[in-house]
C-alpha positions in Angstrom: 116.2 115.8 105.3 117.2 113.1 107.7 115.1 112.9 110.8 116.7 112.2 114.2 114.0 110.4 116.2 113.4 110.0 119.9 111.9 106.9 121.5 108.6 107.1 123.5 109.7 106.0 127.0 107.1 106.0 129.8 105.2 108.9 128.2 108.3 111.0 127.6 110.2 111.7 124.4 113.9 110.9 124.9 116.9 109.8 122.8 117.4 107.1 125.4 120.5 106.0 127.2 121.9 103.6 124.6 124.8 104.4 122.3 123.5 102.6 119.3 121.3 104.0 116.6 119.8 102.5 113.4 119.9 104.2 110.1 116.6 103.9 108.3 116.7 103.7 104.5 113.7 103.9 102.2 113.3 100.5 100.5 111.9 102.4 97.5 114.7 104.8 96.9 117.5 103.7 99.2 117.6 107.2 100.7 118.7 107.6 104.3 115.5 109.1 105.9 115.9 108.8 109.6 118.0 107.7 112.6 116.3 105.7 115.3 117.8 105.2 118.7 118.0 101.6 120.0 116.6 101.2 123.5 119.2 100.1 126.1 118.7 97.7 129.0 118.4 100.7 131.3 115.6 102.2 129.1 113.7 98.9 129.2 114.1 98.7 133.0 112.8 102.3 133.4 109.9 101.6 131.1 108.8 98.4 132.9 109.1 100.0 136.3 107.1 103.1 135.1 104.5 100.8 133.5 104.0 98.8 136.7 103.5 102.1 138.7 101.1 103.5 136.1 99.1 100.2 135.8 98.6 100.0 139.5 96.6 103.2 139.3 95.0 102.6 135.9 93.6 99.2 136.8 91.1 101.0 139.0 89.7 103.0 136.1 86.2 101.9 135.1 85.5 100.4 131.7 83.7 103.6 130.7 86.7 105.8 131.7 89.1 103.6 129.7 86.7 103.6 126.7 86.6 107.4 126.8 90.4 107.5 126.8 90.6 105.2 123.8 88.1 107.4 121.9 90.3 110.4 122.6 93.3 108.5 121.2 91.3 107.6 118.1 90.3 111.2 117.5 93.9 112.3 117.8 95.1 109.6 115.4 92.4 110.5 112.9 93.8 114.0 112.7 97.2 112.6 111.6 96.4 109.6 109.5 97.9 111.0 106.3 101.2 111.9 107.9 101.5 108.5 109.6 100.7 106.8 106.3 103.3 108.9 104.5 105.9 107.8 107.0 104.9 104.1 106.7 105.4 104.4 102.9 108.8 106.0 103.3 110.2 103.5 105.8 108.4 100.3 104.9 107.7 100.7 101.2 103.9 100.1 100.9 102.2 102.2 98.2 100.7 105.3 99.9 97.2 105.4 98.3 96.7 101.7 97.7 97.8 100.4 101.1 99.3 102.8 103.7 96.2 105.0 104.1 94.0 102.0 104.5 96.4 100.4 107.0 96.5 103.5 109.3 92.7 104.0 109.1 92.2 100.3 110.0 94.7 100.6 112.8 92.9 103.6 114.2 89.6 101.6 114.2 91.2 99.2 116.7 91.0 101.9 119.4 87.4 102.5 118.6 86.6 98.7 118.6 88.4 98.2 121.9 86.6 101.1 123.5 83.2 99.8 122.5 84.0 96.1 123.3 85.2 96.8 126.9 82.0 98.6 127.7 80.2 95.3 127.1 82.7 93.0 128.6 80.6 90.2 130.3 81.4 86.8 131.8 79.7 83.6 132.7 79.2 82.3 136.2 80.0 78.7 136.9 77.2 77.0 138.8 77.8 75.8 142.3 76.4 72.7 144.1 76.4 74.5 147.4 73.1 76.3 148.2 74.9 78.6 150.6 77.4 80.0 148.1 76.9 82.8 145.6 79.3 82.9 142.6 80.8 86.1 141.1 83.0 86.8 138.0 85.6 89.6 138.3 87.7 90.9 135.4 91.2 91.9 136.4 94.0 93.3 134.2 96.9 90.9 133.8 99.5 93.7 134.2 102.2 94.9 131.9 102.2 93.6 128.3 105.3 93.4 126.0 104.2 93.5 122.4 107.0 92.5 120.0 105.8 93.1 116.5 107.1 92.6 112.9 107.9 94.9 110.0 105.2 94.1 107.5 102.4 96.0 109.3 104.5 98.2 111.4 101.6 100.3 112.8 98.6 98.1 112.4 99.9 95.0 114.3 101.1 96.9 117.4 97.7 98.6 117.7 96.1 95.2 117.7 97.7 94.9 121.2 97.9 98.5 122.4 94.2 99.2 121.9 92.8 96.1 123.7 95.5 96.2 126.3 94.6 99.7 127.4 90.9 98.8 127.2 91.4 96.0 129.6 93.3 98.1 132.1 96.9 97.0 131.2 100.1 98.9 130.5 101.8 98.2 127.2 105.4 98.3 126.1 105.7 97.9 122.3 108.9 96.9 120.5 108.8 97.6 116.8 111.7 96.7 114.5 114.3 99.4 114.5 114.0 99.9 110.7 110.2 100.4 110.8 109.6 102.2 114.0 109.0 105.7 112.7 105.3 105.4 111.9 104.5 104.0 115.3 106.5 106.7 117.0 104.7 109.3 115.0 101.4 107.8 116.1 102.5 107.9 119.8 102.0 111.6 119.7 98.3 110.8 119.9 98.9 109.3 123.4 100.1 112.7 124.6 97.2 114.5 122.9 94.7 112.1 124.5 96.1 112.4 128.0 97.3 108.8 128.4 98.8 108.6 131.9 102.6 108.8 132.0 104.2 105.3 132.0 101.2 103.5 130.6 102.6 103.1 127.1 106.2 103.0 125.8 107.5 102.5 122.3 111.1 101.0 122.4 112.6 100.2 119.0 115.3 97.6 118.7 116.4 94.2 117.6 116.6 90.8 119.3 118.6 92.2 122.2 115.7 94.5 123.1 113.2 91.7 122.7 115.2 89.4 124.9 115.4 92.0 127.6 111.7 92.6 127.5 110.7 89.0 127.8 113.1 88.4 130.7 
């Protein structure tokens, strides 16, 4: 059965406002397995604006609060590893037992690693020559990230950015290739289950036009 997918836009599932969709065919069988909507310029604008609003609030979360959120995401992903791996095999072609299962398990570990790393985020203090000054180091989120990722590790590579990005207090918009977006979209259900604030993460499939719109 062919799946008609939605994009994950600012914490909401939507077909988007664009007219274009991409047919996803299994590289193993050639079978038409899914239709993925391509994000429009309007979708991207909405996602970026929502990400900025969400990040303005999220940046004030403590490292401990952000770590707890990441652990909840990891727990939700762990409950669905086999299904996400199955989808990766269907759309990208990696052998299920030999590679896909290990890929998704490794990807899930990125949330756990980021959760633990951020709780121990330290910094050095540069010495001053002025006896009347005291130096401090403050960590501040950089803002909204755009993660444009390739087809060969369609779930693992995006999570190398989404996990640390969220851990450090940033919002993240990920653009997977339109022909290998299904697995990452499936994993995005974990963001809902974990209670990720609306707008903090978006998954916007597309090609070079979507990437160009994101970076500009």
